[in-house]
Backbone as CSV, one residue per row, in Angstrom:
resi,resn,N_x,N_y,N_z,CA_x,CA_y,CA_z,C_x,C_y,C_z
1,MET,142.893,231.523,95.901,142.070,232.608,96.425,141.997,232.498,97.941
2,LEU,141.974,233.623,98.586,141.905,233.708,100.036,140.450,233.597,100.465
3,ASP,140.128,232.619,101.318,138.743,232.512,101.775,138.516,233.421,102.978
4,SER,137.261,233.630,103.317,136.923,234.601,104.359,137.478,234.208,105.727
5,GLU,137.524,232.919,106.026,138.051,232.484,107.319,139.535,232.799,107.441
6,ASN,140.316,232.447,106.416,141.741,232.774,106.427,141.971,234.277,106.406
7,ALA,141.148,234.989,105.665,141.291,236.444,105.582,141.172,237.076,106.958
8,LYS,140.187,236.632,107.736,139.987,237.221,109.068,141.140,236.903,110.004
9,GLU,141.846,235.805,109.765,143.003,235.461,110.586,144.254,236.229,110.156
10,LEU,144.423,236.428,108.843,145.658,237.011,108.314,145.633,238.522,108.171
11,ILE,144.477,239.067,107.816,144.381,240.499,107.513,143.971,241.250,108.775
12,ARG,144.801,242.192,109.165,144.610,242.937,110.403,144.442,244.435,110.120
13,PRO,143.741,245.129,111.020,143.615,246.582,110.864,144.983,247.256,110.755
14,HIS,145.026,248.286,109.951,146.201,249.144,109.736,147.285,248.526,108.862
15,MET,147.034,247.326,108.279,148.014,246.757,107.345,147.981,247.551,106.046
16,PRO,149.126,247.821,105.434,149.146,248.468,104.122,148.562,247.537,103.061
17,VAL,147.866,248.109,102.100,147.356,247.365,100.946,148.164,247.850,99.742
18,VAL,148.862,246.908,99.093,149.758,247.273,98.000,149.313,246.623,96.693
19,CYS,149.569,247.334,95.621,149.157,246.887,94.289,150.202,245.955,93.689
20,SER,149.920,245.481,92.488,150.833,244.571,91.792,152.163,245.236,91.452
21,GLU,152.207,246.555,91.502,153.452,247.295,91.257,154.151,247.653,92.569
22,ASP,153.659,247.073,93.683,154.214,247.218,95.031,154.033,248.607,95.641
23,GLY,153.120,249.403,95.109,152.826,250.706,95.700,151.605,250.624,96.605
24,GLN,151.670,251.303,97.727,150.540,251.298,98.654,149.433,252.218,98.139
25,PHE,148.197,251.707,98.104,147.066,252.540,97.696,145.972,252.578,98.752
26,GLY,146.167,251.859,99.848,145.166,251.869,100.908,145.708,251.245,102.172
27,THR,144.888,251.333,103.233,145.202,250.746,104.531,143.955,250.015,105.021
28,VAL,144.142,248.829,105.566,143.017,248.023,106.039,142.349,248.683,107.240
29,ASP,141.022,248.797,107.178,140.221,249.123,108.351,139.850,247.792,109.010
30,HIS,139.192,246.893,108.246,138.886,245.545,108.714,138.325,244.709,107.564
31,VAL,138.243,243.391,107.790,137.581,242.512,106.823,136.086,242.701,107.017
32,GLU,135.384,242.962,105.923,133.950,243.247,105.945,133.178,242.039,105.440
33,GLY,132.397,241.437,106.321,131.584,240.293,105.917,132.443,239.127,105.456
34,LEU,131.971,238.462,104.411,132.655,237.277,103.909,133.459,237.523,102.640
35,SER,133.377,238.745,102.086,133.942,238.893,100.746,134.723,240.179,100.477
36,ALA,134.946,241.019,101.467,135.579,242.307,101.163,136.486,242.787,102.292
37,ILE,137.336,243.724,101.923,138.159,244.456,102.883,137.678,245.899,102.857
38,LYS,137.386,246.425,104.034,137.048,247.848,104.158,138.358,248.580,104.424
39,LEU,138.621,249.595,103.624,139.833,250.394,103.788,139.541,251.596,104.673
40,THR,140.580,252.111,105.317,140.409,253.303,106.128,140.014,254.481,105.241
41,LYS,139.495,255.520,105.863,139.031,256.685,105.107,140.169,257.339,104.335
42,ASP,139.835,257.814,103.137,140.814,258.545,102.337,140.852,260.003,102.784
43,LYS,141.587,260.819,102.070,141.737,262.229,102.468,140.424,263.008,102.420
44,ASN,139.432,262.464,101.721,138.117,263.104,101.646,137.130,262.527,102.661
45,GLY,137.611,261.638,103.521,136.751,261.053,104.540,135.884,259.904,104.057
46,GLN,136.239,259.303,102.913,135.449,258.233,102.301,136.116,256.875,102.512
47,HIS,135.330,255.895,102.982,135.808,254.508,103.032,135.676,253.896,101.643
48,HIS,136.520,252.920,101.336,136.435,252.158,100.090,136.487,250.683,100.447
49,TYR,135.940,249.853,99.558,135.891,248.410,99.746,136.518,247.735,98.540
50,ILE,137.339,246.711,98.825,137.898,245.901,97.748,137.538,244.440,98.016
51,PRO,137.282,243.661,96.966,136.926,242.252,97.173,138.127,241.401,97.582
52,LEU,137.865,240.403,98.408,138.931,239.468,98.790,139.493,238.738,97.588
53,THR,138.721,238.621,96.521,139.206,237.922,95.322,140.414,238.616,94.698
54,TRP,140.634,239.877,94.999,141.808,240.584,94.480,143.090,240.193,95.211
55,VAL,142.987,239.668,96.422,144.152,239.416,97.269,144.944,238.219,96.736
56,THR,146.233,238.444,96.510,147.110,237.370,96.037,147.926,236.774,97.170
57,SER,148.280,237.584,98.160,149.037,237.085,99.309,148.959,238.099,100.449
58,VAL,149.304,237.595,101.635,149.336,238.448,102.827,150.608,238.106,103.588
59,ASP,151.406,239.130,103.864,152.553,238.982,104.753,152.437,240.131,105.750
60,ASP,153.357,241.071,105.733,153.162,242.260,106.559,152.310,243.292,105.823
61,LYS,151.938,242.958,104.584,151.082,243.789,103.735,150.050,242.892,103.070
62,VAL,148.991,243.508,102.591,147.995,242.804,101.782,148.323,243.121,100.327
63,HIS,148.619,242.094,99.542,148.996,242.261,98.147,147.797,241.942,97.255
64,VAL,147.536,242.814,96.273,146.436,242.575,95.339,146.964,242.388,93.925
65,ASP,146.091,241.894,93.061,146.484,241.425,91.730,146.436,242.461,90.623
66,ARG,146.322,243.725,90.950,146.196,244.744,89.902,146.955,246.013,90.273
67,PRO,147.283,246.835,89.275,147.946,248.111,89.545,147.057,249.011,90.405
68,GLY,147.674,249.871,91.161,146.938,250.770,92.046,145.924,251.640,91.333
69,SER,146.278,252.163,90.169,145.335,253.032,89.442,144.081,252.262,89.047
70,GLN,144.249,250.999,88.642,143.099,250.166,88.294,142.281,249.846,89.539
71,ALA,142.954,249.501,90.629,142.248,249.187,91.877,141.408,250.372,92.334
72,MET,141.945,251.561,92.250,141.212,252.742,92.702,140.052,253.089,91.768
73,ARG,140.144,252.708,90.499,139.008,252.889,89.579,137.893,251.893,89.886
74,GLU,138.287,250.704,90.350,137.332,249.611,90.505,136.832,249.394,91.930
75,TRP,137.437,250.037,92.938,136.945,249.831,94.295,135.563,250.423,94.450
76,SER,134.892,250.039,95.530,133.527,250.463,95.767,133.475,251.374,96.985
77,THR,132.495,252.266,97.013,132.288,253.111,98.188,131.136,252.593,99.044
78,THR,130.551,251.475,98.636,129.476,250.859,99.425,129.875,249.440,99.798
79,PRO,129.447,248.974,100.971,129.804,247.612,101.377,129.144,246.582,100.471
80,PRO,129.761,245.407,100.360,129.149,244.346,99.538,127.832,243.894,100.155
81,THR,126.948,243.383,99.325,125.629,242.968,99.797,125.627,241.553,100.339
82,SER,126.668,240.774,100.063,126.673,239.390,100.554,127.361,239.272,101.895
């Protein structure tokens, strides 16, 4: 699992966020707090948040452990409380 310190070093604004099927479903806005990534606004002007626990690796993209359709069902529109 990626910890918050490493996440802030590796994950940069505007990096693509790709699902386990290698399709892009979001773009990084920034690392939010200690446990989430805030994604840039979608076509409706809404930010979404995904937990760092989903991240499997970071290279030129942020890779997560689930298909894009599942990630979009499970992401949050509110920042984490921790």
